[in-house]
KOLKEDO-50460 format. One record per residue: x, y, z of N, C-alpha, C in turn; residue in three letters; residue number from 1. Coordinates in nm, 3 decimals, always signed. Layout:
% residues N
<node n_u="X" n_v="Y" n_w="Z" ca_u="X" ca_v="Y" ca_w="Z" c_u="X" c_v="Y" c_w="Z" aa="ala" i="NUM"/>
...
This chain:
% residues 93
<node n_u="+0.085" n_v="-0.118" n_w="+0.001" ca_u="+0.000" ca_v="+0.000" ca_w="-0.001" c_u="+0.091" c_v="+0.122" c_w="-0.001" aa="unk" i="1"/>
<node n_u="+0.079" n_v="+0.205" n_w="-0.098" ca_u="+0.161" ca_v="+0.327" ca_w="-0.104" c_u="+0.084" c_v="+0.445" c_w="-0.048" aa="unk" i="2"/>
<node n_u="+0.151" n_v="+0.517" n_w="+0.035" ca_u="+0.096" ca_v="+0.640" ca_w="+0.089" c_u="+0.185" c_v="+0.752" c_w="+0.040" aa="unk" i="3"/>
<node n_u="+0.135" n_v="+0.873" n_w="+0.027" ca_u="+0.218" ca_v="+0.978" ca_w="-0.027" c_u="+0.193" c_v="+1.109" c_w="+0.043" aa="unk" i="4"/>
<node n_u="+0.297" n_v="+1.182" n_w="+0.072" ca_u="+0.286" ca_v="+1.313" ca_w="+0.132" c_u="+0.309" c_v="+1.421" c_w="+0.030" aa="unk" i="5"/>
<node n_u="+0.408" n_v="+1.404" n_w="-0.055" ca_u="+0.435" ca_v="+1.494" ca_w="-0.167" c_u="+0.520" c_v="+1.416" c_w="-0.267" aa="unk" i="6"/>
<node n_u="+0.557" n_v="+1.482" n_w="-0.376" ca_u="+0.635" ca_v="+1.413" ca_w="-0.475" c_u="+0.776" c_v="+1.384" c_w="-0.426" aa="unk" i="7"/>
<node n_u="+0.820" n_v="+1.447" n_w="-0.318" ca_u="+0.954" ca_v="+1.422" ca_w="-0.268" c_u="+0.952" c_v="+1.330" c_w="-0.146" aa="unk" i="8"/>
<node n_u="+0.839" n_v="+1.265" n_w="-0.122" ca_u="+0.824" ca_v="+1.177" ca_w="-0.005" c_u="+0.739" c_v="+1.058" c_w="-0.046" aa="unk" i="9"/>
<node n_u="+0.790" n_v="+0.936" n_w="-0.031" ca_u="+0.714" ca_v="+0.816" ca_w="-0.062" c_u="+0.712" c_v="+0.724" c_w="+0.060" aa="unk" i="10"/>
<node n_u="+0.596" n_v="+0.668" n_w="+0.089" ca_u="+0.583" ca_v="+0.582" ca_w="+0.204" c_u="+0.507" c_v="+0.458" c_w="+0.158" aa="unk" i="11"/>
<node n_u="+0.559" n_v="+0.339" n_w="+0.192" ca_u="+0.499" ca_v="+0.213" ca_w="+0.153" c_u="+0.485" c_v="+0.124" c_w="+0.274" aa="unk" i="12"/>
<node n_u="+0.368" n_v="+0.067" n_w="+0.292" ca_u="+0.345" ca_v="-0.032" ca_w="+0.399" c_u="+0.402" c_v="-0.165" c_w="+0.359" aa="unk" i="13"/>
<node n_u="+0.501" n_v="-0.213" n_w="+0.429" ca_u="+0.563" ca_v="-0.342" ca_w="+0.398" c_u="+0.489" c_v="-0.459" c_w="+0.465" aa="unk" i="14"/>
<node n_u="+0.445" n_v="-0.434" n_w="+0.590" ca_u="+0.365" ca_v="-0.536" ca_w="+0.662" c_u="+0.272" c_v="-0.467" c_w="+0.760" aa="unk" i="15"/>
<node n_u="+0.152" n_v="-0.518" n_w="+0.769" ca_u="+0.058" ca_v="-0.465" ca_w="+0.866" c_u="+0.090" c_v="-0.515" c_w="+1.008" aa="unk" i="16"/>
<node n_u="+0.144" n_v="-0.639" n_w="+1.017" ca_u="+0.180" ca_v="-0.694" ca_w="+1.144" c_u="+0.297" c_v="-0.785" c_w="+1.133" aa="unk" i="17"/>
<node n_u="+0.404" n_v="-0.751" n_w="+1.202" ca_u="+0.523" ca_v="-0.831" ca_w="+1.211" c_u="+0.549" c_v="-0.864" c_w="+1.356" aa="unk" i="18"/>
<node n_u="+0.550" n_v="-0.992" n_w="+1.389" ca_u="+0.577" ca_v="-1.035" ca_w="+1.526" c_u="+0.726" c_v="-1.062" c_w="+1.538" aa="unk" i="19"/>
<node n_u="+0.788" n_v="-0.997" n_w="+1.638" ca_u="+0.932" ca_v="-1.017" ca_w="+1.661" c_u="+0.964" c_v="-0.996" c_w="+1.808" aa="unk" i="20"/>
<node n_u="+1.026" n_v="-1.092" n_w="+1.867" ca_u="+1.072" ca_v="-1.084" ca_w="+2.007" c_u="+0.961" c_v="-1.038" c_w="+2.101" aa="unk" i="21"/>
<node n_u="+0.840" n_v="-1.091" n_w="+2.082" ca_u="+0.731" ca_v="-1.062" ca_w="+2.173" c_u="+0.660" c_v="-0.932" c_w="+2.147" aa="unk" i="22"/>
<node n_u="+0.694" n_v="-0.861" n_w="+2.044" ca_u="+0.631" ca_v="-0.734" ca_w="+2.010" c_u="+0.575" c_v="-0.739" c_w="+1.870" aa="unk" i="23"/>
<node n_u="+0.465" n_v="-0.674" n_w="+1.848" ca_u="+0.400" ca_v="-0.669" ca_w="+1.718" c_u="+0.423" c_v="-0.531" c_w="+1.659" aa="unk" i="24"/>
<node n_u="+0.467" n_v="-0.526" n_w="+1.532" ca_u="+0.501" ca_v="-0.399" ca_w="+1.464" c_u="+0.425" c_v="-0.387" c_w="+1.335" aa="unk" i="25"/>
<node n_u="+0.396" n_v="-0.260" n_w="+1.297" ca_u="+0.361" ca_v="-0.223" ca_w="+1.162" c_u="+0.490" c_v="-0.176" c_w="+1.096" aa="unk" i="26"/>
<node n_u="+0.513" n_v="-0.216" n_w="+0.974" ca_u="+0.645" ca_v="-0.185" ca_w="+0.910" c_u="+0.621" c_v="-0.101" c_w="+0.783" aa="unk" i="27"/>
<node n_u="+0.686" n_v="+0.014" n_w="+0.777" ca_u="+0.677" ca_v="+0.103" ca_w="+0.661" c_u="+0.817" c_v="+0.128" c_w="+0.604" aa="unk" i="28"/>
<node n_u="+0.823" n_v="+0.145" n_w="+0.474" ca_u="+0.945" ca_v="+0.190" ca_w="+0.406" c_u="+0.915" c_v="+0.337" c_w="+0.367" aa="unk" i="29"/>
<node n_u="+1.007" n_v="+0.426" n_w="+0.407" ca_u="+0.993" ca_v="+0.570" ca_w="+0.379" c_u="+1.111" c_v="+0.609" c_w="+0.291" aa="unk" i="30"/>
<node n_u="+1.083" n_v="+0.670" n_w="+0.177" ca_u="+1.188" ca_v="+0.719" ca_w="+0.086" c_u="+1.161" c_v="+0.868" c_w="+0.066" aa="unk" i="31"/>
<node n_u="+1.268" n_v="+0.946" n_w="+0.080" ca_u="+1.249" ca_v="+1.089" ca_w="+0.066" c_u="+1.372" c_v="+1.154" c_w="-0.001" aa="unk" i="32"/>
<node n_u="+1.343" n_v="+1.255" n_w="-0.076" ca_u="+1.447" ca_v="+1.336" ca_w="-0.135" c_u="+1.509" c_v="+1.418" c_w="-0.022" aa="unk" i="33"/>
<node n_u="+1.642" n_v="+1.425" n_w="-0.017" ca_u="+1.705" ca_v="+1.501" ca_w="+0.090" c_u="+1.814" c_v="+1.590" c_w="+0.029" aa="unk" i="34"/>
<node n_u="+1.837" n_v="+1.701" n_w="+0.093" ca_u="+1.940" ca_v="+1.791" ca_w="+0.046" c_u="+2.077" c_v="+1.721" c_w="+0.051" aa="unk" i="35"/>
<node n_u="+2.149" n_v="+1.730" n_w="-0.058" ca_u="+2.282" ca_v="+1.671" ca_w="-0.062" c_u="+2.283" c_v="+1.521" c_w="-0.093" aa="unk" i="36"/>
<node n_u="+2.168" n_v="+1.464" n_w="-0.121" ca_u="+2.157" ca_v="+1.321" ca_w="-0.154" c_u="+2.103" c_v="+1.308" c_w="-0.294" aa="unk" i="37"/>
<node n_u="+2.174" n_v="+1.236" n_w="-0.382" ca_u="+2.121" ca_v="+1.209" ca_w="-0.513" c_u="+2.027" c_v="+1.091" c_w="-0.503" aa="unk" i="38"/>
<node n_u="+1.910" n_v="+1.102" n_w="-0.559" ca_u="+1.809" ca_v="+0.995" ca_w="-0.549" c_u="+1.730" c_v="+1.009" c_w="-0.420" aa="unk" i="39"/>
<node n_u="+1.709" n_v="+0.895" n_w="-0.352" ca_u="+1.618" ca_v="+0.886" ca_w="-0.240" c_u="+1.690" c_v="+0.835" c_w="-0.116" aa="unk" i="40"/>
<node n_u="+1.665" n_v="+0.897" n_w="-0.004" ca_u="+1.715" ca_v="+0.847" ca_w="+0.126" c_u="+1.609" c_v="+0.748" c_w="+0.173" aa="unk" i="41"/>
<node n_u="+1.647" n_v="+0.628" n_w="+0.207" ca_u="+1.550" ca_v="+0.521" ca_w="+0.238" c_u="+1.564" c_v="+0.475" c_w="+0.383" aa="unk" i="42"/>
<node n_u="+1.451" n_v="+0.464" n_w="+0.451" ca_u="+1.449" ca_v="+0.420" ca_w="+0.592" c_u="+1.334" c_v="+0.322" c_w="+0.609" aa="unk" i="43"/>
<node n_u="+1.354" n_v="+0.219" n_w="+0.690" ca_u="+1.247" ca_v="+0.129" ca_w="+0.728" c_u="+1.210" c_v="+0.167" c_w="+0.871" aa="unk" i="44"/>
<node n_u="+1.080" n_v="+0.183" n_w="+0.896" ca_u="+1.030" ca_v="+0.225" ca_w="+1.028" c_u="+0.946" c_v="+0.111" c_w="+1.082" aa="unk" i="45"/>
<node n_u="+0.983" n_v="+0.064" n_w="+1.202" ca_u="+0.906" ca_v="-0.037" ca_w="+1.273" c_u="+0.828" c_v="+0.033" c_w="+1.384" aa="unk" i="46"/>
<node n_u="+0.696" n_v="+0.033" n_w="+1.369" ca_u="+0.609" ca_v="+0.105" ca_w="+1.463" c_u="+0.539" c_v="+0.003" c_w="+1.551" aa="unk" i="47"/>
<node n_u="+0.566" n_v="+0.007" n_w="+1.683" ca_u="+0.502" ca_v="-0.092" ca_w="+1.773" c_u="+0.352" c_v="-0.072" c_w="+1.773" aa="unk" i="48"/>
<node n_u="+0.279" n_v="-0.181" n_w="+1.770" ca_u="+0.133" ca_v="-0.171" ca_w="+1.766" c_u="+0.074" c_v="-0.146" c_w="+1.905" aa="unk" i="49"/>
<node n_u="+0.148" n_v="-0.175" n_w="+2.010" ca_u="+0.100" ca_v="-0.149" ca_w="+2.145" c_u="+0.190" c_v="-0.042" c_w="+2.206" aa="unk" i="50"/>
<node n_u="+0.276" n_v="-0.077" n_w="+2.297" ca_u="+0.363" ca_v="+0.020" ca_w="+2.364" c_u="+0.507" c_v="+0.002" c_w="+2.316" aa="unk" i="51"/>
<node n_u="+0.585" n_v="+0.103" n_w="+2.334" ca_u="+0.725" ca_v="+0.093" ca_w="+2.297" c_u="+0.767" c_v="+0.206" c_w="+2.199" aa="unk" i="52"/>
<node n_u="+0.896" n_v="+0.209" n_w="+2.171" ca_u="+0.949" ca_v="+0.310" ca_w="+2.082" c_u="+0.960" c_v="+0.258" c_w="+1.940" aa="unk" i="53"/>
<node n_u="+0.949" n_v="+0.347" n_w="+1.843" ca_u="+0.973" ca_v="+0.313" ca_w="+1.704" c_u="+1.119" c_v="+0.277" c_w="+1.689" aa="unk" i="54"/>
<node n_u="+1.146" n_v="+0.188" n_w="+1.595" ca_u="+1.281" ca_v="+0.151" ca_w="+1.559" c_u="+1.298" c_v="+0.185" c_w="+1.411" aa="unk" i="55"/>
<node n_u="+1.406" n_v="+0.257" n_w="+1.379" ca_u="+1.431" ca_v="+0.294" ca_w="+1.238" c_u="+1.561" c_v="+0.231" c_w="+1.193" aa="unk" i="56"/>
<node n_u="+1.565" n_v="+0.192" n_w="+1.066" ca_u="+1.686" ca_v="+0.136" ca_w="+1.003" c_u="+1.706" c_v="+0.207" c_w="+0.871" aa="unk" i="57"/>
<node n_u="+1.818" n_v="+0.276" n_w="+0.860" ca_u="+1.852" ca_v="+0.341" ca_w="+0.734" c_u="+1.907" c_v="+0.239" c_w="+0.633" aa="unk" i="58"/>
<node n_u="+1.861" n_v="+0.243" n_w="+0.512" ca_u="+1.909" ca_v="+0.157" ca_w="+0.405" c_u="+1.997" c_v="+0.241" c_w="+0.315" aa="unk" i="59"/>
<node n_u="+2.078" n_v="+0.180" n_w="+0.229" ca_u="+2.152" ca_v="+0.260" ca_w="+0.130" c_u="+2.058" c_v="+0.342" c_w="+0.045" aa="unk" i="60"/>
<node n_u="+2.105" n_v="+0.458" n_w="+0.002" ca_u="+2.021" ca_v="+0.546" ca_w="-0.083" c_u="+1.982" c_v="+0.474" c_w="-0.212" aa="unk" i="61"/>
<node n_u="+1.862" n_v="+0.504" n_w="-0.258" ca_u="+1.810" ca_v="+0.453" ca_w="-0.384" c_u="+1.836" c_v="+0.558" c_w="-0.492" aa="unk" i="62"/>
<node n_u="+1.890" n_v="+0.519" n_w="-0.604" ca_u="+1.923" ca_v="+0.611" ca_w="-0.712" c_u="+1.801" c_v="+0.664" c_w="-0.787" aa="unk" i="63"/>
<node n_u="+1.691" n_v="+0.584" n_w="-0.787" ca_u="+1.573" ca_v="+0.623" ca_w="-0.867" c_u="+1.443" c_v="+0.573" c_w="-0.801" aa="unk" i="64"/>
<node n_u="+1.335" n_v="+0.621" n_w="-0.855" ca_u="+1.206" ca_v="+0.575" ca_w="-0.808" c_u="+1.192" c_v="+0.426" c_w="-0.840" aa="unk" i="65"/>
<node n_u="+1.246" n_v="+0.382" n_w="-0.950" ca_u="+1.239" ca_v="+0.238" ca_w="-0.984" c_u="+1.314" c_v="+0.156" c_w="-0.880" aa="unk" i="66"/>
<node n_u="+1.422" n_v="+0.205" n_w="-0.830" ca_u="+1.497" ca_v="+0.132" ca_w="-0.726" c_u="+1.418" c_v="+0.129" c_w="-0.594" aa="unk" i="67"/>
<node n_u="+1.349" n_v="+0.234" n_w="-0.563" ca_u="+1.261" ca_v="+0.234" ca_w="-0.445" c_u="+1.154" c_v="+0.128" c_w="-0.461" aa="unk" i="68"/>
<node n_u="+1.093" n_v="+0.120" n_w="-0.579" ca_u="+0.988" ca_v="+0.019" ca_w="-0.606" c_u="+1.046" c_v="-0.124" c_w="-0.592" aa="unk" i="69"/>
<node n_u="+1.171" n_v="-0.144" n_w="-0.639" ca_u="+1.235" ca_v="-0.274" ca_w="-0.631" c_u="+1.256" c_v="-0.311" c_w="-0.483" aa="unk" i="70"/>
<node n_u="+1.300" n_v="-0.217" n_w="-0.402" ca_u="+1.317" ca_v="-0.241" ca_w="-0.260" c_u="+1.184" c_v="-0.281" c_w="-0.197" aa="unk" i="71"/>
<node n_u="+1.078" n_v="-0.214" n_w="-0.232" ca_u="+0.944" ca_v="-0.245" ca_w="-0.179" c_u="+0.908" c_v="-0.388" c_w="-0.218" aa="unk" i="72"/>
<node n_u="+0.925" n_v="-0.425" n_w="-0.345" ca_u="+0.892" ca_v="-0.559" ca_w="-0.390" c_u="+0.975" c_v="-0.665" c_w="-0.316" aa="unk" i="73"/>
<node n_u="+1.105" n_v="-0.636" n_w="-0.293" ca_u="+1.193" ca_v="-0.730" ca_w="-0.225" c_u="+1.155" c_v="-0.750" c_w="-0.078" aa="unk" i="74"/>
<node n_u="+1.107" n_v="-0.642" n_w="-0.014" ca_u="+1.086" ca_v="-0.647" ca_w="+0.131" c_u="+0.940" c_v="-0.668" c_w="+0.171" aa="unk" i="75"/>
<node n_u="+0.845" n_v="-0.636" n_w="+0.082" ca_u="+0.705" ca_v="-0.643" ca_w="+0.117" c_u="+0.668" c_v="-0.784" c_w="+0.154" aa="unk" i="76"/>
<node n_u="+0.622" n_v="-0.802" n_w="+0.279" ca_u="+0.579" ca_v="-0.933" ca_w="+0.327" c_u="+0.689" c_v="-1.032" c_w="+0.361" aa="unk" i="77"/>
<node n_u="+0.816" n_v="-0.988" n_w="+0.351" ca_u="+0.930" ca_v="-1.076" ca_w="+0.378" c_u="+0.961" c_v="-1.073" c_w="+0.528" aa="unk" i="78"/>
<node n_u="+0.892" n_v="-1.155" n_w="+0.604" ca_u="+0.905" ca_v="-1.155" ca_w="+0.750" c_u="+1.048" c_v="-1.178" c_w="+0.798" aa="unk" i="79"/>
<node n_u="+1.115" n_v="-1.275" n_w="+0.740" ca_u="+1.250" ca_v="-1.307" ca_w="+0.788" c_u="+1.347" c_v="-1.190" c_w="+0.766" aa="unk" i="80"/>
<node n_u="+1.346" n_v="-1.133" n_w="+0.645" ca_u="+1.436" ca_v="-1.020" ca_w="+0.616" c_u="+1.405" c_v="-0.902" c_w="+0.710" aa="unk" i="81"/>
<node n_u="+1.276" n_v="-0.874" n_w="+0.731" ca_u="+1.238" ca_v="-0.761" ca_w="+0.811" c_u="+1.277" c_v="-0.785" c_w="+0.958" aa="unk" i="82"/>
<node n_u="+1.261" n_v="-0.908" n_w="+1.008" ca_u="+1.305" ca_v="-0.939" ca_w="+1.145" c_u="+1.453" c_v="-0.917" c_w="+1.161" aa="unk" i="83"/>
<node n_u="+1.532" n_v="-0.959" n_w="+1.059" ca_u="+1.679" ca_v="-0.939" ca_w="+1.066" c_u="+1.713" c_v="-0.790" c_w="+1.070" aa="unk" i="84"/>
<node n_u="+1.648" n_v="-0.711" n_w="+0.986" ca_u="+1.673" ca_v="-0.567" ca_w="+0.985" c_u="+1.635" c_v="-0.505" c_w="+1.119" aa="unk" i="85"/>
<node n_u="+1.522" n_v="-0.546" n_w="+1.176" ca_u="+1.479" ca_v="-0.497" ca_w="+1.306" c_u="+1.580" c_v="-0.528" c_w="+1.414" aa="unk" i="86"/>
<node n_u="+1.624" n_v="-0.650" n_w="+1.421" ca_u="+1.720" ca_v="-0.691" ca_w="+1.524" c_u="+1.852" c_v="-0.615" c_w="+1.510" aa="unk" i="87"/>
<node n_u="+1.900" n_v="-0.595" n_w="+1.390" ca_u="+2.023" ca_v="-0.518" ca_w="+1.367" c_u="+2.006" c_v="-0.374" c_w="+1.415" aa="unk" i="88"/>
<node n_u="+1.894" n_v="-0.313" n_w="+1.377" ca_u="+1.867" ca_v="-0.175" ca_w="+1.411" c_u="+1.853" c_v="-0.161" c_w="+1.566" aa="unk" i="89"/>
<node n_u="+1.784" n_v="-0.253" n_w="+1.630" ca_u="+1.762" ca_v="-0.247" ca_w="+1.772" c_u="+1.896" c_v="-0.265" c_w="+1.843" aa="unk" i="90"/>
<node n_u="+1.983" n_v="-0.350" n_w="+1.793" ca_u="+2.115" ca_v="-0.373" ca_w="+1.855" c_u="+2.201" c_v="-0.248" c_w="+1.849" aa="unk" i="91"/>
<node n_u="+2.185" n_v="-0.167" n_w="+1.745" ca_u="+2.262" ca_v="-0.046" ca_w="+1.726" c_u="+2.210" c_v="+0.071" c_w="+1.805" aa="unk" i="92"/>
<node n_u="+2.088" n_v="+0.063" n_w="+1.849" ca_u="+2.022" ca_v="+0.176" ca_w="+1.918" c_u="+2.071" c_v="+0.188" c_w="+2.061" aa="unk" i="93"/>
């Protein structure tokens, strides 16, 4: 599901519910144009469905809108990949 704020901001729902380590998350991919960045700055945001703090994981920049779409296709519904990204991001926080 793609959500949009403006042409310089793209948001895609990767999963409505991801269970990981006893917590349930909604997972979004956010891509935005940023000053000094060619293409799109990409972040995955894990939003707890109950209590807790959001966890964010920055991905490498995407060179084009097509690359953002490819990332969405690769990650959408991929529970194992998303759990790995979440655990890595939580360990770095």
